[in-house]
C-alpha positions in Angstrom: 135.6 72.8 91.1 134.6 71.1 87.9 134.0 72.8 84.5 130.9 71.8 82.7 131.6 72.3 79.0 128.3 71.4 77.3 124.6 71.9 78.0 124.4 68.1 78.2 126.9 68.2 81.1 124.8 70.9 82.8 121.7 68.8 82.3 123.4 65.8 84.0 124.6 67.9 86.9 121.3 69.7 87.7 117.6 69.1 87.3 116.8 72.7 88.0 114.9 74.2 84.9 116.4 77.6 85.6 119.9 76.2 85.3 119.0 74.1 82.3 117.5 77.2 80.6 120.6 79.2 81.2 122.9 76.4 79.8 122.1 77.6 76.3 124.7 80.3 76.9 127.5 77.7 76.6 127.2 78.0 72.9 127.5 81.8 73.0 130.5 82.6 75.1 129.1 81.3 78.4 130.6 78.9 81.0 129.4 76.5 83.7 130.8 74.9 86.8 129.8 72.3 89.4 131.1 72.2 93.0 129.9 69.9 95.8 126.5 69.4 94.1 125.9 73.1 93.2 125.9 74.4 89.7 126.6 77.9 88.3 126.0 79.0 84.7 127.4 82.2 83.4 125.3 83.6 80.6 126.9 86.7 79.2 123.9 87.8 77.2 120.6 86.0 77.9 117.2 87.8 77.9 118.9 91.2 78.1 121.0 90.4 81.1 124.5 89.1 81.9 123.4 86.4 84.3 125.1 84.0 86.7 122.4 81.4 87.5 123.1 79.3 90.6 121.4 76.3 92.2 122.2 73.6 94.7 123.5 73.3 98.3 124.3 76.7 99.9 127.9 76.0 100.7 128.7 74.9 97.1 126.8 77.9 95.7 128.8 80.2 98.0 132.1 78.8 96.7 130.9 79.2 93.1 129.8 82.7 93.8 133.2 83.6 95.4 135.0 82.2 92.4 132.8 83.5 89.5 130.3 86.0 90.9 132.1 89.3 90.3 132.1 91.3 87.1 130.7 94.5 85.5 126.9 94.3 85.3 127.0 90.6 86.2 123.8 89.5 87.9 124.0 86.4 90.2 120.5 85.0 90.3 119.1 82.2 92.5 116.0 81.2 94.4 115.2 83.5 97.4 115.4 80.8 100.0 118.8 79.8 98.8 120.0 83.4 98.5 119.2 83.8 102.2 121.3 80.8 103.1 124.2 82.0 101.0 124.1 85.6 102.3 124.3 84.2 105.9 127.5 82.5 104.8 128.8 85.6 103.1 127.1 88.5 105.0 129.7 91.2 104.2 129.8 90.4 100.5 126.3 90.1 99.1 122.7 91.5 99.6 119.4 90.6 98.0 117.7 92.7 95.4 113.9 92.8 94.8 112.6 89.3 93.9 110.9 88.3 90.7 109.1 85.2 89.7 110.3 82.1 87.7 107.4 79.9 86.7 107.6 76.5 85.0 105.7 73.3 84.3 106.0 70.0 82.5 103.6 67.5 80.9 101.0 68.2 78.2 98.4 70.9 77.7 95.5 71.0 75.3 95.7 73.4 72.4 93.0 76.1 72.6 90.8 77.1 69.7 91.3 80.3 67.7 94.9 80.8 68.5 97.9 80.2 66.3 101.4 81.3 65.2 101.5 84.5 63.3 102.9 84.7 59.8 103.9 88.4 60.3 104.6 90.6 63.3 103.6 94.2 62.3 100.5 94.0 64.4 102.4 92.6 67.3 104.6 95.7 67.6 101.6 97.9 67.6 99.8 95.8 70.2 102.9 95.8 72.5 103.3 99.5 72.3 99.7 99.9 73.4 99.2 97.1 75.9 102.7 96.2 77.2 105.3 98.9 76.3 107.7 97.4 78.9 107.7 94.0 77.3 111.1 92.2 77.4 110.5 90.6 74.0 109.9 92.5 70.7 109.7 91.3 67.1 113.1 91.1 65.5 115.0 91.1 68.8 117.8 88.5 69.0 116.5 85.4 70.7 112.9 86.1 70.0 111.8 83.3 67.7 108.0 83.5 66.9 104.8 85.1 68.0 101.3 83.7 68.5 98.1 85.5 68.5 94.3 85.6 68.9 92.2 87.7 66.5 88.9 89.4 67.1 87.0 90.6 64.0 90.3 90.4 62.0 92.3 92.5 64.6 95.1 91.1 66.7 93.7 91.2 70.3 96.2 89.1 72.2 99.8 87.9 71.6 102.7 86.0 73.3 106.1 84.9 72.1 108.5 82.1 72.2 111.8 83.7 73.1 115.2 82.5 74.4 114.3 78.8 74.5 117.0 76.3 75.4 117.3 72.7 74.2 115.1 71.4 77.0 113.2 74.5 78.2 110.8 76.4 76.1 110.4 80.1 77.2 107.4 82.3 76.9 107.5 86.1 77.0 105.9 89.2 75.5 102.3 88.6 76.6 99.9 91.4 75.7 96.1 91.8 75.5 94.4 94.8 73.8 92.7 97.0 76.4 89.4 96.8 74.6 89.5 93.0 74.8 90.7 92.4 78.3 88.5 90.3 80.7 87.5 87.9 77.9 90.0 85.1 78.5 92.1 85.9 75.4 95.3 86.2 77.4 94.7 82.8 78.9 94.0 81.4 75.4 97.2 82.7 73.7 99.3 81.7 76.7 97.8 78.2 76.7 98.6 77.9 73.0 102.2 78.9 73.4 102.7 76.8 76.5 101.1 73.8 74.8 103.4 74.2 71.8 106.5 74.6 73.9 105.7 71.7 76.1 105.2 69.5 73.1 108.6 70.5 71.6 110.8 70.9 74.7 109.1 69.0 77.6 109.3 72.0 79.9 107.9 75.5 79.6 109.0 78.5 81.7 108.6 82.2 82.0 109.5 85.2 84.1 106.8 87.2 85.9 106.9 90.4 88.0 106.6 89.3 91.7 103.8 91.7 92.4 101.7 90.9 89.3 99.0 88.9 91.0 96.8 88.7 87.9 99.5 87.3 85.7 100.6 84.8 88.3 97.0 83.6 88.7 96.6 83.2 85.0 99.8 81.1 84.7 98.7 79.0 87.7 95.5 78.2 85.9 97.7 76.7 83.2 99.5 74.5 85.7 102.6 76.6 86.2 104.3 76.7 89.7 106.0 79.8 91.1 109.5 80.2 92.5 110.7 83.5 93.9 114.1 84.4 92.5 116.4 87.2 93.4 119.5 88.9 92.2 122.5 89.3 94.5 124.1 92.7 94.6 127.5 93.6 96.2 126.9 94.5 99.8 127.1 98.2 100.5 
């Protein structure tokens, strides 16, 4: 089992954007390992969770999980299809939790009109409280870098954030559209602006999405994102 001591080492060991995103934790108390082509990144505080992100061949992932997968509130996370292979190898130790979506894309995306980065975030907080009170990103939160918006008649009608981006993967969160302006394409516009900006800066843009949120998944697919189902492994009962 080989220790990976820098994000560059993780980047060389895995082409998985989820792994590369998590590698930012190596500068904040995290750690990473490679074993038989599999990679695990322990991110002790990343997007509100203590994550252990895993990818690669199932046998290598199982070994990494056995060595590093235990801990208070630790959440081992990996693609659903891989999780099923791993739990077959370790049936008495781990069980799948409810899946969620990881979406990403590369390439370029045109900047849309009438959207831009916001100089202040007071209106963002109000809009999130109204339209997305369960948002994982809020102004002023550690790791949340900047907010974009679309205005209608001088009022902020849609917003989205860059939050928890790594060196090679820009991350989008905090999407909200005012209820009075839904159905007008404003959510698509603000997400396209953020995604375009992050693709230009990082080369890859990614996001989390609720597995059952068909409307959001359809919107991101319109922007060229592909969906992977990810799950969290829990200690078997």
